[in-house]
C-alpha positions in Angstrom: -23.7 -33.8 -18.4 -23.1 -34.1 -14.6 -21.6 -31.2 -12.6 -18.9 -33.5 -11.4 -17.0 -33.6 -14.7 -16.3 -29.9 -15.1 -15.7 -29.5 -11.4 -13.1 -32.3 -11.3 -11.4 -30.9 -14.5 -11.5 -27.4 -12.9 -9.9 -28.8 -9.7 -7.1 -30.4 -11.7 -6.4 -27.2 -13.7 -6.4 -25.2 -10.5 -3.9 -27.6 -8.8 -1.7 -27.6 -11.9 -1.6 -23.8 -11.9 -1.0 -23.7 -8.1 1.9 -26.1 -8.5 3.3 -23.9 -11.3 3.0 -20.8 -9.1 4.8 -22.5 -6.2 7.4 -24.4 -8.0 8.5 -22.2 -11.0 11.2 -19.6 -10.7 10.7 -17.9 -14.1 8.3 -15.0 -13.9 6.7 -15.7 -17.2 5.9 -19.3 -16.2 4.3 -18.0 -13.0 2.1 -15.7 -15.0 1.0 -18.5 -17.2 0.2 -20.6 -14.1 -1.9 -17.8 -12.8 -3.8 -17.7 -16.1 -4.4 -21.4 -15.8 -5.8 -20.9 -12.3 -8.1 -18.2 -13.6 -9.3 -20.4 -16.4 -10.2 -23.1 -13.8 -12.2 -20.6 -12.0 -13.9 -19.6 -15.2 -14.8 -23.2 -15.9 -16.4 -23.5 -12.5 -18.4 -20.4 -13.0 -19.8 -21.5 -16.3 -20.5 -25.0 -15.1 -22.3 -23.9 -12.0 -24.2 -21.3 -14.0 -25.5 -24.0 -16.3 -26.3 -26.3 -13.4 -28.2 -23.5 -11.5 -30.0 -22.2 -14.5 -31.7 -25.6 -15.0 -33.2 -25.3 -11.4 -34.2 -21.6 -11.7 -37.1 -20.4 -13.9 -35.2 -17.2 -14.9 -31.9 -17.6 -16.7 -29.8 -14.6 -15.9 -26.5 -16.4 -16.8 -24.6 -14.3 -14.2 -21.9 -16.9 -14.1 -21.2 -16.5 -17.7 -21.2 -12.7 -17.4 -18.8 -12.9 -14.5 -16.5 -15.2 -16.6 -16.4 -12.5 -19.4 -15.4 -9.9 -16.8 -12.8 -12.3 -15.4 -11.4 -12.9 -18.9 -11.1 -9.1 -19.5 -9.3 -8.6 -16.1 -7.0 -11.5 -16.9 -6.1 -10.0 -20.3 -5.2 -6.7 -18.7 -3.2 -8.5 -16.0 -1.2 -10.5 -18.4 -0.5 -7.4 -20.5 0.7 -5.4 -17.6 2.5 -8.4 -16.0 4.4 -9.1 -19.2 5.3 -5.5 -19.6 6.8 -5.4 -16.1 8.6 -8.7 -16.6 10.1 -7.4 -19.9 11.2 -4.2 -18.3 12.8 -6.0 -15.3 14.5 -8.4 -17.7 16.0 -5.5 -19.7 17.3 -3.8 -16.5 18.4 -6.8 -14.5 19.1 -9.3 -17.2 17.1 -12.1 -15.6 13.5 -13.1 -15.0 14.3 -15.5 -12.2 12.1 -14.7 -9.2 14.7 -15.7 -6.6 17.4 -13.4 -8.0 14.9 -10.5 -8.2 13.7 -11.1 -4.6 17.3 -11.0 -3.4 18.0 -7.7 -5.1 14.8 -6.2 -3.9 15.6 -7.0 -0.2 19.0 -5.3 -0.5 21.1 -8.5 -0.5 24.2 -8.1 -2.6 26.3 -10.8 -4.0 29.2 -11.5 -1.7 32.7 -11.7 -3.2 33.9 -15.3 -3.5 37.6 -14.6 -3.6 37.8 -13.5 0.0 40.4 -10.8 -0.8 38.9 -8.0 1.3 37.7 -9.0 4.8 36.7 -5.5 5.8 33.8 -5.3 3.4 32.2 -8.4 4.8 32.6 -7.0 8.4 31.0 -3.8 7.3 28.0 -5.6 5.7 27.3 -7.6 8.9 27.9 -4.8 11.4 25.1 -2.6 12.7 25.1 1.1 12.3 26.7 1.7 15.7 29.5 -0.7 15.0 30.1 1.0 11.6 30.3 4.4 13.4 32.7 3.0 16.0 35.0 1.5 13.3 34.9 4.8 11.3 36.0 6.8 14.4 38.8 4.2 15.2 40.2 4.4 11.6 40.0 8.3 11.5 
């Protein structure tokens, strides 16, 4: 078998995983896409190991050993990643990456009824403006 077949398949798998990481909003689907990318790398490691072992007199199979190491690291990563996603889902009620990013940066949801205009001014004002307003109201 030629080296081009597994290399093309690996490139397709990696591109599919990359699309999943960039386009998905659910944290579990992003983790699955990362796993797909790691499997594409593993396929490349094994394919190049087989290809290079035909040319070399000694067959060390270092690509296959590195693949086993990568599989072990990926299993630990997915276990810890899923535990983190489940803990965040229990606390926040969502696994949507955009909503989690907004809460991590300190962005709060703005009230849509517009009943209190002073809160929106306090959110956009700097620390010096807030101090001046506090002295003016006191």
